[in-house]
Gaussian input, Z-matrix of N, CA and C with variables (Angstrom, degrees):
# hf/3-21g

backbone

0 1
 N
 C     1     B1
 C     2     B2     1     A1
 N     3     B3     2     A2     1     D1
 C     4     B4     3     A3     2     D2
 C     5     B5     4     A4     3     D3
 N     6     B6     5     A5     4     D4
 C     7     B7     6     A6     5     D5
 C     8     B8     7     A7     6     D6
 N     9     B9     8     A8     7     D7
 C    10    B10     9     A9     8     D8
 C    11    B11    10    A10     9     D9
 N    12    B12    11    A11    10    D10
 C    13    B13    12    A12    11    D11
 C    14    B14    13    A13    12    D12
 N    15    B15    14    A14    13    D13
 C    16    B16    15    A15    14    D14
 C    17    B17    16    A16    15    D15
 N    18    B18    17    A17    16    D16
 C    19    B19    18    A18    17    D17
 C    20    B20    19    A19    18    D18
 N    21    B21    20    A20    19    D19
 C    22    B22    21    A21    20    D20
 C    23    B23    22    A22    21    D21
 N    24    B24    23    A23    22    D22
 C    25    B25    24    A24    23    D23
 C    26    B26    25    A25    24    D24
 N    27    B27    26    A26    25    D25
 C    28    B28    27    A27    26    D26
 C    29    B29    28    A28    27    D27
 N    30    B30    29    A29    28    D28
 C    31    B31    30    A30    29    D29
 C    32    B32    31    A31    30    D30
 N    33    B33    32    A32    31    D31
 C    34    B34    33    A33    32    D32
 C    35    B35    34    A34    33    D33
 N    36    B36    35    A35    34    D34
 C    37    B37    36    A36    35    D35
 C    38    B38    37    A37    36    D36
 N    39    B39    38    A38    37    D37
 C    40    B40    39    A39    38    D38
 C    41    B41    40    A40    39    D39
 N    42    B42    41    A41    40    D40
 C    43    B43    42    A42    41    D41
 C    44    B44    43    A43    42    D42
 N    45    B45    44    A44    43    D43
 C    46    B46    45    A45    44    D44
 C    47    B47    46    A46    45    D45
 N    48    B48    47    A47    46    D46
 C    49    B49    48    A48    47    D47
 C    50    B50    49    A49    48    D48
 N    51    B51    50    A50    49    D49
 C    52    B52    51    A51    50    D50
 C    53    B53    52    A52    51    D51
 N    54    B54    53    A53    52    D52
 C    55    B55    54    A54    53    D53
 C    56    B56    55    A55    54    D54
 N    57    B57    56    A56    55    D55
 C    58    B58    57    A57    56    D56
 C    59    B59    58    A58    57    D57
 N    60    B60    59    A59    58    D58
 C    61    B61    60    A60    59    D59
 C    62    B62    61    A61    60    D60
 N    63    B63    62    A62    61    D61
 C    64    B64    63    A63    62    D62
 C    65    B65    64    A64    63    D63
 N    66    B66    65    A65    64    D64
 C    67    B67    66    A66    65    D65
 C    68    B68    67    A67    66    D66
 N    69    B69    68    A68    67    D67
 C    70    B70    69    A69    68    D68
 C    71    B71    70    A70    69    D69
 N    72    B72    71    A71    70    D70
 C    73    B73    72    A72    71    D71
 C    74    B74    73    A73    72    D72
 N    75    B75    74    A74    73    D73
 C    76    B76    75    A75    74    D74
 C    77    B77    76    A76    75    D75
 N    78    B78    77    A77    76    D76
 C    79    B79    78    A78    77    D77
 C    80    B80    79    A79    78    D78
 N    81    B81    80    A80    79    D79
 C    82    B82    81    A81    80    D80
 C    83    B83    82    A82    81    D81
 N    84    B84    83    A83    82    D82
 C    85    B85    84    A84    83    D83
 C    86    B86    85    A85    84    D84
 N    87    B87    86    A86    85    D85
 C    88    B88    87    A87    86    D86
 C    89    B89    88    A88    87    D87
 N    90    B90    89    A89    88    D88
 C    91    B91    90    A90    89    D89
 C    92    B92    91    A91    90    D90
 N    93    B93    92    A92    91    D91
 C    94    B94    93    A93    92    D92
 C    95    B95    94    A94    93    D93
 N    96    B96    95    A95    94    D94
 C    97    B97    96    A96    95    D95
 C    98    B98    97    A97    96    D96
 N    99    B99    98    A98    97    D97
 C   100   B100    99    A99    98    D98
 C   101   B101   100   A100    99    D99
 N   102   B102   101   A101   100   D100
 C   103   B103   102   A102   101   D101
 C   104   B104   103   A103   102   D102
 N   105   B105   104   A104   103   D103
 C   106   B106   105   A105   104   D104
 C   107   B107   106   A106   105   D105
 N   108   B108   107   A107   106   D106
 C   109   B109   108   A108   107   D107
 C   110   B110   109   A109   108   D108
 N   111   B111   110   A110   109   D109
 C   112   B112   111   A111   110   D110
 C   113   B113   112   A112   111   D111
 N   114   B114   113   A113   112   D112
 C   115   B115   114   A114   113   D113
 C   116   B116   115   A115   114   D114
 N   117   B117   116   A116   115   D115
 C   118   B118   117   A117   116   D116
 C   119   B119   118   A118   117   D117
 N   120   B120   119   A119   118   D118
 C   121   B121   120   A120   119   D119
 C   122   B122   121   A121   120   D120
 N   123   B123   122   A122   121   D121
 C   124   B124   123   A123   122   D122
 C   125   B125   124   A124   123   D123
 N   126   B126   125   A125   124   D124
 C   127   B127   126   A126   125   D125
 C   128   B128   127   A127   126   D126
 N   129   B129   128   A128   127   D127
 C   130   B130   129   A129   128   D128
 C   131   B131   130   A130   129   D129
 N   132   B132   131   A131   130   D130
 C   133   B133   132   A132   131   D131
 C   134   B134   133   A133   132   D132
 N   135   B135   134   A134   133   D133
 C   136   B136   135   A135   134   D134
 C   137   B137   136   A136   135   D135
 N   138   B138   137   A137   136   D136
 C   139   B139   138   A138   137   D137
 C   140   B140   139   A139   138   D138
 N   141   B141   140   A140   139   D139
 C   142   B142   141   A141   140   D140
 C   143   B143   142   A142   141   D141
 N   144   B144   143   A143   142   D142
 C   145   B145   144   A144   143   D143
 C   146   B146   145   A145   144   D144
 N   147   B147   146   A146   145   D145
 C   148   B148   147   A147   146   D146
 C   149   B149   148   A148   147   D147
 N   150   B150   149   A149   148   D148
 C   151   B151   150   A150   149   D149
 C   152   B152   151   A151   150   D150
 N   153   B153   152   A152   151   D151
 C   154   B154   153   A153   152   D152
 C   155   B155   154   A154   153   D153
 N   156   B156   155   A155   154   D154
 C   157   B157   156   A156   155   D155
 C   158   B158   157   A157   156   D156
 N   159   B159   158   A158   157   D157
 C   160   B160   159   A159   158   D158
 C   161   B161   160   A160   159   D159
 N   162   B162   161   A161   160   D160
 C   163   B163   162   A162   161   D161
 C   164   B164   163   A163   162   D162
 N   165   B165   164   A164   163   D163
 C   166   B166   165   A165   164   D164
 C   167   B167   166   A166   165   D165
 N   168   B168   167   A167   166   D166
 C   169   B169   168   A168   167   D167
 C   170   B170   169   A169   168   D168
 N   171   B171   170   A170   169   D169
 C   172   B172   171   A171   170   D170
 C   173   B173   172   A172   171   D171
 N   174   B174   173   A173   172   D172
 C   175   B175   174   A174   173   D173
 C   176   B176   175   A175   174   D174
 N   177   B177   176   A176   175   D175
 C   178   B178   177   A177   176   D176
 C   179   B179   178   A178   177   D177
 N   180   B180   179   A179   178   D178
 C   181   B181   180   A180   179   D179
 C   182   B182   181   A181   180   D180
 N   183   B183   182   A182   181   D181
 C   184   B184   183   A183   182   D182
 C   185   B185   184   A184   183   D183
 N   186   B186   185   A185   184   D184
 C   187   B187   186   A186   185   D185
 C   188   B188   187   A187   186   D186
 N   189   B189   188   A188   187   D187
 C   190   B190   189   A189   188   D188
 C   191   B191   190   A190   189   D189
 N   192   B192   191   A191   190   D190
 C   193   B193   192   A192   191   D191
 C   194   B194   193   A193   192   D192
 N   195   B195   194   A194   193   D193
 C   196   B196   195   A195   194   D194
 C   197   B197   196   A196   195   D195
 N   198   B198   197   A197   196   D196
 C   199   B199   198   A198   197   D197
 C   200   B200   199   A199   198   D198
 N   201   B201   200   A200   199   D199
 C   202   B202   201   A201   200   D200
 C   203   B203   202   A202   201   D201
 N   204   B204   203   A203   202   D202
 C   205   B205   204   A204   203   D203
 C   206   B206   205   A205   204   D204
 N   207   B207   206   A206   205   D205
 C   208   B208   207   A207   206   D206
 C   209   B209   208   A208   207   D207
 N   210   B210   209   A209   208   D208
 C   211   B211   210   A210   209   D209
 C   212   B212   211   A211   210   D210
 N   213   B213   212   A212   211   D211
 C   214   B214   213   A213   212   D212
 C   215   B215   214   A214   213   D213
 N   216   B216   215   A215   214   D214
 C   217   B217   216   A216   215   D215
 C   218   B218   217   A217   216   D216
 N   219   B219   218   A218   217   D217
 C   220   B220   219   A219   218   D218
 C   221   B221   220   A220   219   D219
 N   222   B222   221   A221   220   D220
 C   223   B223   222   A222   221   D221
 C   224   B224   223   A223   222   D222
 N   225   B225   224   A224   223   D223
 C   226   B226   225   A225   224   D224
 C   227   B227   226   A226   225   D225
 N   228   B228   227   A227   226   D226
 C   229   B229   228   A228   227   D227
 C   230   B230   229   A229   228   D228
 N   231   B231   230   A230   229   D229
 C   232   B232   231   A231   230   D230
 C   233   B233   232   A232   231   D231
 N   234   B234   233   A233   232   D232
 C   235   B235   234   A234   233   D233
 C   236   B236   235   A235   234   D234
 N   237   B237   236   A236   235   D235
 C   238   B238   237   A237   236   D236
 C   239   B239   238   A238   237   D237
 N   240   B240   239   A239   238   D238
 C   241   B241   240   A240   239   D239
 C   242   B242   241   A241   240   D240
 N   243   B243   242   A242   241   D241
 C   244   B244   243   A243   242   D242
 C   245   B245   244   A244   243   D243
 N   246   B246   245   A245   244   D244
 C   247   B247   246   A246   245   D245
 C   248   B248   247   A247   246   D246
 N   249   B249   248   A248   247   D247
 C   250   B250   249   A249   248   D248
 C   251   B251   250   A250   249   D249
 N   252   B252   251   A251   250   D250
 C   253   B253   252   A252   251   D251
 C   254   B254   253   A253   252   D252
 N   255   B255   254   A254   253   D253
 C   256   B256   255   A255   254   D254
 C   257   B257   256   A256   255   D255
 N   258   B258   257   A257   256   D256
 C   259   B259   258   A258   257   D257
 C   260   B260   259   A259   258   D258
 N   261   B261   260   A260   259   D259
 C   262   B262   261   A261   260   D260
 C   263   B263   262   A262   261   D261
 N   264   B264   263   A263   262   D262
 C   265   B265   264   A264   263   D263
 C   266   B266   265   A265   264   D264
 N   267   B267   266   A266   265   D265
 C   268   B268   267   A267   266   D266
 C   269   B269   268   A268   267   D267
 N   270   B270   269   A269   268   D268
 C   271   B271   270   A270   269   D269
 C   272   B272   271   A271   270   D270
 N   273   B273   272   A272   271   D271
 C   274   B274   273   A273   272   D272
 C   275   B275   274   A274   273   D273

   B1=1.4580
   B2=1.5178
   B3=1.3318
   B4=1.4578
   B5=1.5391
   B6=1.3473
   B7=1.4460
   B8=1.5188
   B9=1.2968
   B10=1.4663
   B11=1.5040
   B12=1.3139
   B13=1.4685
   B14=1.5372
   B15=1.3201
   B16=1.4489
   B17=1.5323
   B18=1.3210
   B19=1.4539
   B20=1.5251
   B21=1.3278
   B22=1.4665
   B23=1.5365
   B24=1.3005
   B25=1.4821
   B26=1.5266
   B27=1.3073
   B28=1.4705
   B29=1.5180
   B30=1.3279
   B31=1.4385
   B32=1.5170
   B33=1.3411
   B34=1.4608
   B35=1.5445
   B36=1.3128
   B37=1.4718
   B38=1.5116
   B39=1.3045
   B40=1.4656
   B41=1.5272
   B42=1.3083
   B43=1.4749
   B44=1.5430
   B45=1.2836
   B46=1.4535
   B47=1.5450
   B48=1.3037
   B49=1.4736
   B50=1.5204
   B51=1.3376
   B52=1.4569
   B53=1.5047
   B54=1.3049
   B55=1.4757
   B56=1.5110
   B57=1.3268
   B58=1.4775
   B59=1.5315
   B60=1.3416
   B61=1.4654
   B62=1.5597
   B63=1.3302
   B64=1.4533
   B65=1.5260
   B66=1.2937
   B67=1.4683
   B68=1.5346
   B69=1.3259
   B70=1.4784
   B71=1.5485
   B72=1.3401
   B73=1.4697
   B74=1.5311
   B75=1.3219
   B76=1.4805
   B77=1.5165
   B78=1.3181
   B79=1.4792
   B80=1.5279
   B81=1.3508
   B82=1.4701
   B83=1.5331
   B84=1.3361
   B85=1.4719
   B86=1.5159
   B87=1.3500
   B88=1.4568
   B89=1.4980
   B90=1.3301
   B91=1.4896
   B92=1.5124
   B93=1.3183
   B94=1.4567
   B95=1.5136
   B96=1.3232
   B97=1.4510
   B98=1.5027
   B99=1.2846
   B100=1.4911
   B101=1.5203
   B102=1.3099
   B103=1.4532
   B104=1.5102
   B105=1.3289
   B106=1.4566
   B107=1.5102
   B108=1.3167
   B109=1.4603
   B110=1.5214
   B111=1.3389
   B112=1.4405
   B113=1.5479
   B114=1.3350
   B115=1.4626
   B116=1.5236
   B117=1.3208
   B118=1.4792
   B119=1.5406
   B120=1.3205
   B121=1.4708
   B122=1.5234
   B123=1.3051
   B124=1.4570
   B125=1.5376
   B126=1.3355
   B127=1.4568
   B128=1.5255
   B129=1.2962
   B130=1.4617
   B131=1.4940
   B132=1.3094
   B133=1.4697
   B134=1.5444
   B135=1.3392
   B136=1.4711
   B137=1.5402
   B138=1.3091
   B139=1.4773
   B140=1.5416
   B141=1.2913
   B142=1.4631
   B143=1.5226
   B144=1.3138
   B145=1.4741
   B146=1.5150
   B147=1.3163
   B148=1.4506
   B149=1.5375
   B150=1.3199
   B151=1.4599
   B152=1.5349
   B153=1.3327
   B154=1.4653
   B155=1.5080
   B156=1.3414
   B157=1.4604
   B158=1.4998
   B159=1.3204
   B160=1.4601
   B161=1.5199
   B162=1.3139
   B163=1.4770
   B164=1.5313
   B165=1.3052
   B166=1.4574
   B167=1.5096
   B168=1.3260
   B169=1.4641
   B170=1.5462
   B171=1.3279
   B172=1.4529
   B173=1.5278
   B174=1.3402
   B175=1.4680
   B176=1.5268
   B177=1.3060
   B178=1.4609
   B179=1.5422
   B180=1.3163
   B181=1.4497
   B182=1.5414
   B183=1.3067
   B184=1.4490
   B185=1.5269
   B186=1.3172
   B187=1.4698
   B188=1.5383
   B189=1.3040
   B190=1.4656
   B191=1.5157
   B192=1.3348
   B193=1.4772
   B194=1.5384
   B195=1.3125
   B196=1.4620
   B197=1.5071
   B198=1.3152
   B199=1.4571
   B200=1.5265
   B201=1.3049
   B202=1.4333
   B203=1.5452
   B204=1.3174
   B205=1.4389
   B206=1.5386
   B207=1.3113
   B208=1.4567
   B209=1.4779
   B210=1.3296
   B211=1.4872
   B212=1.5111
   B213=1.3264
   B214=1.4909
   B215=1.5253
   B216=1.3271
   B217=1.4703
   B218=1.5177
   B219=1.3304
   B220=1.4411
   B221=1.5319
   B222=1.3090
   B223=1.4428
   B224=1.5354
   B225=1.3088
   B226=1.4625
   B227=1.5374
   B228=1.3423
   B229=1.4691
   B230=1.5225
   B231=1.3377
   B232=1.4602
   B233=1.5395
   B234=1.3191
   B235=1.4536
   B236=1.5407
   B237=1.3123
   B238=1.4214
   B239=1.5146
   B240=1.3159
   B241=1.4643
   B242=1.5041
   B243=1.3150
   B244=1.4292
   B245=1.5366
   B246=1.3120
   B247=1.4637
   B248=1.5300
   B249=1.3073
   B250=1.4521
   B251=1.5360
   B252=1.3248
   B253=1.4516
   B254=1.5413
   B255=1.3285
   B256=1.4680
   B257=1.5471
   B258=1.3205
   B259=1.4770
   B260=1.5122
   B261=1.3321
   B262=1.4648
   B263=1.5202
   B264=1.3493
   B265=1.4549
   B266=1.5297
   B267=1.3088
   B268=1.4826
   B269=1.5035
   B270=1.3416
   B271=1.4640
   B272=1.5283
   B273=1.3106
   B274=1.4687
   B275=1.5137
   A1=108.14
   A2=114.55
   A3=120.70
   A4=110.07
   A5=114.66
   A6=120.67
   A7=109.95
   A8=116.78
   A9=123.67
   A10=110.38
   A11=115.81
   A12=121.09
   A13=109.31
   A14=115.35
   A15=122.60
   A16=106.96
   A17=117.82
   A18=120.51
   A19=111.43
   A20=113.75
   A21=121.01
   A22=106.64
   A23=117.31
   A24=119.89
   A25=112.66
   A26=116.60
   A27=119.52
   A28=113.28
   A29=118.12
   A30=120.41
   A31=113.99
   A32=115.24
   A33=119.48
   A34=111.36
   A35=117.14
   A36=120.91
   A37=113.22
   A38=117.12
   A39=120.93
   A40=112.96
   A41=116.36
   A42=119.72
   A43=110.98
   A44=118.15
   A45=120.13
   A46=110.72
   A47=116.96
   A48=119.21
   A49=110.11
   A50=117.46
   A51=120.90
   A52=110.25
   A53=118.44
   A54=121.57
   A55=112.05
   A56=114.99
   A57=120.22
   A58=111.60
   A59=114.45
   A60=119.21
   A61=111.51
   A62=115.75
   A63=119.97
   A64=110.06
   A65=118.24
   A66=121.71
   A67=110.36
   A68=116.42
   A69=119.77
   A70=109.68
   A71=117.18
   A72=120.10
   A73=111.01
   A74=115.84
   A75=118.75
   A76=111.77
   A77=115.45
   A78=120.19
   A79=110.81
   A80=116.18
   A81=120.59
   A82=111.95
   A83=115.53
   A84=120.41
   A85=111.80
   A86=117.30
   A87=120.17
   A88=116.17
   A89=116.71
   A90=121.33
   A91=108.61
   A92=114.15
   A93=118.56
   A94=109.36
   A95=115.98
   A96=123.34
   A97=109.38
   A98=114.82
   A99=119.22
   A100=105.18
   A101=117.31
   A102=121.94
   A103=108.23
   A104=115.38
   A105=120.51
   A106=109.30
   A107=117.59
   A108=123.79
   A109=108.32
   A110=116.49
   A111=121.67
   A112=110.04
   A113=115.00
   A114=118.48
   A115=107.96
   A116=114.39
   A117=120.15
   A118=112.80
   A119=117.25
   A120=118.71
   A121=112.25
   A122=117.96
   A123=122.71
   A124=112.93
   A125=116.55
   A126=118.73
   A127=113.35
   A128=119.08
   A129=119.68
   A130=112.94
   A131=116.82
   A132=122.39
   A133=110.00
   A134=116.50
   A135=121.22
   A136=111.15
   A137=116.69
   A138=119.06
   A139=112.16
   A140=119.42
   A141=121.51
   A142=113.02
   A143=117.09
   A144=120.71
   A145=111.58
   A146=116.60
   A147=120.43
   A148=111.54
   A149=116.04
   A150=122.55
   A151=112.15
   A152=117.77
   A153=120.76
   A154=109.75
   A155=114.85
   A156=122.91
   A157=107.59
   A158=117.52
   A159=124.16
   A160=104.55
   A161=116.50
   A162=120.38
   A163=110.08
   A164=113.67
   A165=122.50
   A166=109.32
   A167=114.61
   A168=120.76
   A169=105.18
   A170=117.00
   A171=120.92
   A172=110.02
   A173=116.60
   A174=119.39
   A175=112.59
   A176=116.15
   A177=119.74
   A178=110.29
   A179=114.75
   A180=122.78
   A181=109.74
   A182=117.32
   A183=121.22
   A184=108.08
   A185=116.17
   A186=120.70
   A187=112.33
   A188=117.59
   A189=121.50
   A190=113.60
   A191=117.14
   A192=120.19
   A193=107.27
   A194=116.28
   A195=118.50
   A196=111.36
   A197=117.90
   A198=122.03
   A199=110.01
   A200=114.54
   A201=122.21
   A202=106.57
   A203=115.18
   A204=122.26
   A205=110.36
   A206=118.35
   A207=121.65
   A208=114.59
   A209=116.62
   A210=119.97
   A211=111.40
   A212=117.14
   A213=120.07
   A214=110.58
   A215=117.60
   A216=120.28
   A217=112.58
   A218=118.01
   A219=122.16
   A220=110.40
   A221=116.43
   A222=120.15
   A223=114.37
   A224=117.03
   A225=121.06
   A226=112.91
   A227=116.32
   A228=120.04
   A229=108.55
   A230=115.65
   A231=123.35
   A232=113.08
   A233=117.31
   A234=121.76
   A235=110.84
   A236=118.89
   A237=121.33
   A238=111.63
   A239=117.49
   A240=122.82
   A241=110.27
   A242=119.60
   A243=122.81
   A244=111.54
   A245=116.29
   A246=121.34
   A247=108.96
   A248=116.44
   A249=120.01
   A250=111.91
   A251=117.07
   A252=120.55
   A253=111.58
   A254=115.47
   A255=120.72
   A256=108.86
   A257=116.17
   A258=119.14
   A259=111.19
   A260=116.30
   A261=119.15
   A262=111.87
   A263=116.33
   A264=120.05
   A265=110.47
   A266=117.28
   A267=121.16
   A268=111.72
   A269=117.32
   A270=120.47
   A271=113.23
   A272=118.00
   A273=120.67
   A274=111.89
   D1=137.66
   D2=-179.57
   D3=-72.10
   D4=148.66
   D5=-176.93
   D6=-115.76
   D7=126.62
   D8=177.45
   D9=-114.36
   D10=139.99
   D11=-179.49
   D12=-114.68
   D13=132.02
   D14=173.41
   D15=-117.11
   D16=130.09
   D17=-178.07
   D18=-130.12
   D19=137.91
   D20=171.66
   D21=-135.67
   D22=-178.89
   D23=-176.63
   D24=-52.31
   D25=-55.66
   D26=-174.93
   D27=-99.41
   D28=-13.86
   D29=-178.96
   D30=75.53
   D31=20.74
   D32=-175.09
   D33=-113.91
   D34=-79.49
   D35=-169.12
   D36=-74.65
   D37=-66.38
   D38=-173.72
   D39=-61.06
   D40=-49.44
   D41=-177.65
   D42=-65.37
   D43=-37.89
   D44=179.45
   D45=-71.00
   D46=-37.02
   D47=177.34
   D48=-63.54
   D49=-43.43
   D50=179.23
   D51=-67.92
   D52=-43.07
   D53=177.48
   D54=-55.80
   D55=-46.38
   D56=-179.97
   D57=-61.62
   D58=-45.68
   D59=-177.45
   D60=-65.57
   D61=-43.42
   D62=178.32
   D63=-62.19
   D64=-45.71
   D65=179.26
   D66=-59.22
   D67=-41.69
   D68=-179.95
   D69=-66.50
   D70=-45.99
   D71=-179.39
   D72=-62.68
   D73=-41.06
   D74=178.12
   D75=-61.79
   D76=-43.45
   D77=178.97
   D78=-59.11
   D79=-41.71
   D80=177.86
   D81=-61.11
   D82=-28.01
   D83=-178.66
   D84=-95.90
   D85=4.59
   D86=178.87
   D87=82.74
   D88=22.58
   D89=-179.44
   D90=-123.26
   D91=158.28
   D92=173.10
   D93=-143.04
   D94=156.97
   D95=-179.26
   D96=-156.94
   D97=155.13
   D98=170.99
   D99=-82.38
   D100=123.52
   D101=-178.75
   D102=-121.40
   D103=121.75
   D104=-176.08
   D105=-116.82
   D106=128.28
   D107=175.21
   D108=-96.36
   D109=127.66
   D110=-178.18
   D111=-134.00
   D112=163.23
   D113=173.43
   D114=-81.01
   D115=159.14
   D116=-172.60
   D117=-61.82
   D118=-28.48
   D119=179.35
   D120=-72.20
   D121=-17.28
   D122=-178.79
   D123=-98.72
   D124=-3.45
   D125=-171.20
   D126=-61.97
   D127=-41.06
   D128=-179.27
   D129=-61.23
   D130=-45.01
   D131=177.98
   D132=-62.69
   D133=-44.64
   D134=-175.88
   D135=-67.58
   D136=-30.24
   D137=-176.63
   D138=-80.52
   D139=-7.96
   D140=-179.01
   D141=-59.57
   D142=-32.55
   D143=179.11
   D144=-121.96
   D145=23.99
   D146=-178.83
   D147=-100.96
   D148=161.38
   D149=-179.31
   D150=-101.88
   D151=-16.91
   D152=-178.94
   D153=-162.56
   D154=150.87
   D155=177.41
   D156=-115.13
   D157=117.70
   D158=173.57
   D159=-95.06
   D160=103.30
   D161=-170.70
   D162=-101.24
   D163=149.48
   D164=174.56
   D165=-86.28
   D166=-44.71
   D167=177.08
   D168=-119.72
   D169=131.01
   D170=-178.58
   D171=-56.69
   D172=124.63
   D173=-177.45
   D174=-69.53
   D175=152.07
   D176=176.21
   D177=-99.29
   D178=15.64
   D179=-179.55
   D180=-132.01
   D181=144.18
   D182=177.27
   D183=-90.80
   D184=116.32
   D185=-178.92
   D186=-93.00
   D187=1.18
   D188=177.00
   D189=80.62
   D190=13.01
   D191=176.62
   D192=-130.94
   D193=154.31
   D194=175.81
   D195=-61.22
   D196=150.28
   D197=177.50
   D198=-120.54
   D199=158.17
   D200=177.46
   D201=-141.14
   D202=152.49
   D203=-175.92
   D204=-82.45
   D205=103.88
   D206=-178.76
   D207=-67.08
   D208=-26.81
   D209=-179.79
   D210=-60.78
   D211=-27.34
   D212=178.98
   D213=-58.57
   D214=-30.36
   D215=-178.79
   D216=-80.77
   D217=-14.21
   D218=173.39
   D219=-90.04
   D220=-43.33
   D221=-174.79
   D222=-91.37
   D223=-24.31
   D224=-175.98
   D225=87.50
   D226=-10.25
   D227=-179.40
   D228=-77.06
   D229=122.93
   D230=-179.31
   D231=62.26
   D232=21.85
   D233=-177.30
   D234=-61.03
   D235=-43.59
   D236=-178.54
   D237=-63.66
   D238=-39.00
   D239=177.24
   D240=-63.38
   D241=-44.76
   D242=-179.13
   D243=-69.67
   D244=-36.32
   D245=177.09
   D246=-63.63
   D247=-41.18
   D248=178.35
   D249=-61.38
   D250=-38.10
   D251=176.36
   D252=-59.65
   D253=-40.68
   D254=178.92
   D255=-66.11
   D256=-45.09
   D257=-178.69
   D258=-61.13
   D259=-38.92
   D260=178.65
   D261=-62.07
   D262=-39.34
   D263=177.05
   D264=-65.42
   D265=-41.61
   D266=-179.61
   D267=-65.65
   D268=-32.50
   D269=-177.03
   D270=-84.31
   D271=-12.40
   D272=-179.81
   D273=-102.30

């Protein structure tokens, strides 16, 4: 199963909200993934064995995995586009 990481400052509210929403949307589309919410200080360690980074703030470092804009899942703006990026990672 593919592993997705969502990170915010504390790894509690925002990242968990996004993780829940992404998991729900993926299920509606017939997909599943392991989605882990972490605090920003743990992101580098968490991404070592992850397939994608759902970021709240665009990173200024390349972690070697595809990224997707997590804010889209809070605001709804470009959410379908970002969800499609996740689905493409899951299908490859």
